[in-house]
N, C-alpha and C positions, 0 to 999 in steps of 0.2 A: 504494499499500499505506499502511495505516495500522496503527499498533500500540495497541491499546486494554487497559485492566485492569478486571476486575471483582472482586467479592468471593465466596468460595464458602461453603458454609452454615456452616462453622465460622471463618469470619474471614480464611482465606488468601487472599491477593491472587494472582489468576491473570491472566496476561497472554495475550493472544491477537493475532494480525495478521488484517487484513481485506483481500484483494485481489480486485479487480477489482468490477464493479457487475452487478447483474441483479434481475429478480423471484426466480430461484431461489437458495437459499441453501444451500451444500453445507459441512457441518462435518467435517473432517477430523482424525481423533484417532489421536495416535501410540502406539507402543508403549513397550516397556521398553528402558533403557539409552540413550535418546535423547530429544530434545525435539521440538516441532514443525518443527525444521530438518530433520529426516529427509525432509520432503515437498518441500523447496526443489528437487530436481532435476527432480521430476514436475509442480511447479505450472505452469511456462510450457506444458508439452505439455497441460495441462487449459484452457487459455485459449479453446479452441474452443467450450467448454460455454456461454460468456457468462454465466457464474454468478457469485456472490459467494462467494467461497471464505472461510471462516473456519477458522483454523489456531491451536489452543490450545496453549500449554505446560503440561503437567500440572503440579501441585504439585512443587516440587522440581527442575524443568528448566528450562532456558532463562532466561527473563527471570521466571518465576513464583517465588512465595516459596518456601521449605521448608514442608512439611505442618505445620500447627498442632497436628493431631492425628493424625498418621501417615499411611501411605501403603496404607490399605487399599481394596480395589476399590470399596467404597461410597462412599470418598472421592473416587475419581477419578470417579465417576458423579455425584456432587455439582459436581465442577468443571466437567463437560462441561454439565450442565444450567444452571448460572449462567451459563457462556459463551452458551448458546441463548438465555436470557433477557435477556442484554445486548445480543445482536446482533439483537434484534428480536421474540423471544418466539413467533414463528410455526412453522408445520411446517417442518422440514429435511429435505434428504436427508443421509444420513451415510456417511463412509468410516472404516473403522477397520483398522489395520494391527498384527497381533501382538498384544499386551496391549490395543491400542487397539481390536482387532476384539471382544475379550472385553467389554471396557467398553463399546462400542457395541451390543452384542446386549443388555446389562443396561438400557441407556438406552431401547432401542426396545422392550424388554419392560415396562419401569416407566410409560413415556410413549409409549403406542401412537398416539396422536393428534398427536404432534409428530414423528415420523419416518415420512417417506412412502417412501423408498426408502434401502436399507440395503446397501452395498458392503464385504464382509469380504475384506481380503486377507491370506492366510496368519493367519489368525485363531487365537488360542489358544481352546479351546472354553470354553463357560461351566463346563464341569465341570472344567475343569484339565487339567494334562498330565502324564502319568506320564514321569519322568525317571530313568536310573540314577543311584545314589546318587554316582558319580564326578562326573557332570554338574552334580548339585544343589550338591555342594561347591564345584565351580568358579563357577557362577552366583553363589551366595549371598554367597561371599568375594570378587567381582570389584570392588567399589566402590573407587574411587581407584586401582586397578591396571592400568594400559594393557597389560601384557602378557597377563594374564588376559584381558582385553576384546577384545584382538585374537585371542586363541585363540579366544573364543567365536564373533566373526566368522568366524573361520577353518573351524569346525565348520558354521556356519550357511548360508553363502554360497557358490555355485559360480562366480559370474561377476563378482565385485567387483574393480573395479581399484583400483591402490594409493591413489590420490588420493581416490577415495571412501571407501575404508577408513579413512584418516587424517582426514578430515572427520567421520565417524562417531565415532571415538575422540576428536576433540577435543572432541565434542559431549558424550560421555559423561563426559569429564574434569571437566567442570563439575557434575556431578550428586552430591550428598552420598552416602557410603558407606551411610547409614541408608536412604537412599531405595531405592538398590540393591538391598539385602538384603532389606528388609520389603516391598516392592513384589514382588520376585520370589517370596518364599513366597505372596503374595495370589495372584498369577495362577496359581502351579503348582497351588494347592490348589483353585482354583474353588469349586464348591458352589453354582453358580447355575444349573444344567440345569433345574431345576424351574420356572424362571420362563419358559422360551422359547415356551411354549405362548400367551403374551400377544401375542406380535409379530404385528403386523398389517402390518408394512411389507413390501414387495415386496425380495424379498431374494437378491443375487448373492454367491456364495462363491468367490474367485478363489483357486486351488491353484496351486503350481509344483512342481518337483522338490525342495523344501525337505526336507533330511534329518531334520529335527523333526516336521515336519507333512505328511507324504505325502498324494496324493490320497484314498487309501482312508480313511485317518484322518479327514481332514477331512469325507468325505462321510458317515460314520457318526457323527462326534461333533458335527459343526456343521449340516451341509445336512439330514439326516434329521430332528432334532428341530424344526426350522423349518419351519412351514406353507408349503408353495409355493415353498420355496427353491431356487435352482438353482446348478448347478457349472460353473465355467469353469477348465480347466487351461492354463496357460502354460507350456510345455515349455522348459528350459533353466536359468533361475535359481533361485537357493535363497531364503532367507527374504526377502530384500529386492528384490522384483521392481521397486518403484518406483525403485530405483537401478540395479539389476543389468541391468534389460531394461525401461528407462524406457518407450520409446514403445509397446510391446506392452500394457504395465499400462494406460498412459494410455488407448489405444484401446478397451481393454475396459471400463474406467470411464467413458469418454465416451460409448459406444454404451448403456451399461447406464442412466447418468443421464439421458441424453437421450432415452429410449424414450418 
């Protein structure tokens, strides 16, 4: 494993890890309130791909700098494209989880020749997601508040072990409150659904028993608007199947990315 850095379009330094070697490059885009460390549990289970795995820390998370010009979804898209350029510049396969799934959809829509296969795990739709006022208040004010962040994980997850929860909370604790608040507002609002028709990547949407993103909702909001997209349901876990039910999630991704 090596850790590299690159510069996004606004000058923000973005850190990313490269794990393994191979002709196939898979970029794994993380979601909200975490860094690329959210993939640490599943990375060993993806070794069977024989691929080069590229795991960015989006601006404001992990080892990357805070956003020089904020935390809009467009900025995150530019972060991912900068990492793709730095990691070789050719076509890649892409995995996106949660907010990272929303970002991955937009990258694939704006750069259709550069994303061959697109795996979206419990993705936020490009159109955003309607949340009750109580949830919006909790999410938007959770930056720097471990108790609120633990409450969010408790609401979203169904099979999360205590040690995994603590690791997620430790990761979240290093993210600036401004990043948590602004990026939440960005992914919740969405507004990019009109771009999905440009996606040419073979697309798999992985859903679970996620209380916020149930299968019917994902089928309507994500699978339907993407030409040729297919859906796979993993019963049991909530919003973090890559941690809650790692092997089943890894098997689904490996089968799709190896096809």
